[in-house]
N, C-alpha and C positions, 0 to 999 in steps of 0.2 A: 580799510586802513588797519595796518598791523601795529600794535603797540607792544613794546617790549615789557616783559614781566620783570619786576625788580625782586631782588633777593628777599627784601623785607616782606613783600606781598606773599611770596611763596612760603616763607617761614611762618607768617601769621596764619595762613591757610592750613599749613601742615600741623601747627599747634592746635588749631581749632578742630581739625578733623580727628586728631589723635585723642584730644580731650573728650569729644563726643563719643568716640568709639569706646574708650575706657568707661565712661559714665554709663553707657548703655549695656556694657558687657557684664556688669555686676562684680567687677573686681572689688576686693576688700568688702565682701558682704557683711562681715561682722562689725564693720566700722560705720559710723554715721556722722553727719555734720562736719565740723571743722577738721577733725583728724583725717577723715576720708578725703576731703577736698585737698588737704595738705599733701597726702600721699599721691593723689592723682596729679597734682601740680608738679611734684617731684619727678614723677614718671614722664610727664610731658616735657619737662626741662631736659631730661636725660635722653629721650627717645624720639623727639619730634622729627629729627632728620630722616627717620625711617619712612615718613609720609611725604617726603618732598616730591617724589615722582608723581604720586596721586594728586598732590596739591597742584602741581604744575599743570597736569592734564585737566583738572577741574577748572582752574583759572583760564586756561586756553579755550576750553569749551564755552565758558561763560562769555568770553570776549567775542567768540564767533557767532553766538546766538544774537539775533536782532533784538 
């Protein structure tokens, strides 16, 4: 059974993937706590669309797996 992916699902996954990538990468190493989190969220808001292809692939693979 094939279920269509919705734009909101793809967006949420893309945002999550980008946030995790940024957090692991060590961006903003001089900042800690709320200020770092605020800048990361700003970057996610501005650039999440760059992860849509990867997010779609990830969601499609998850749906194919039993």
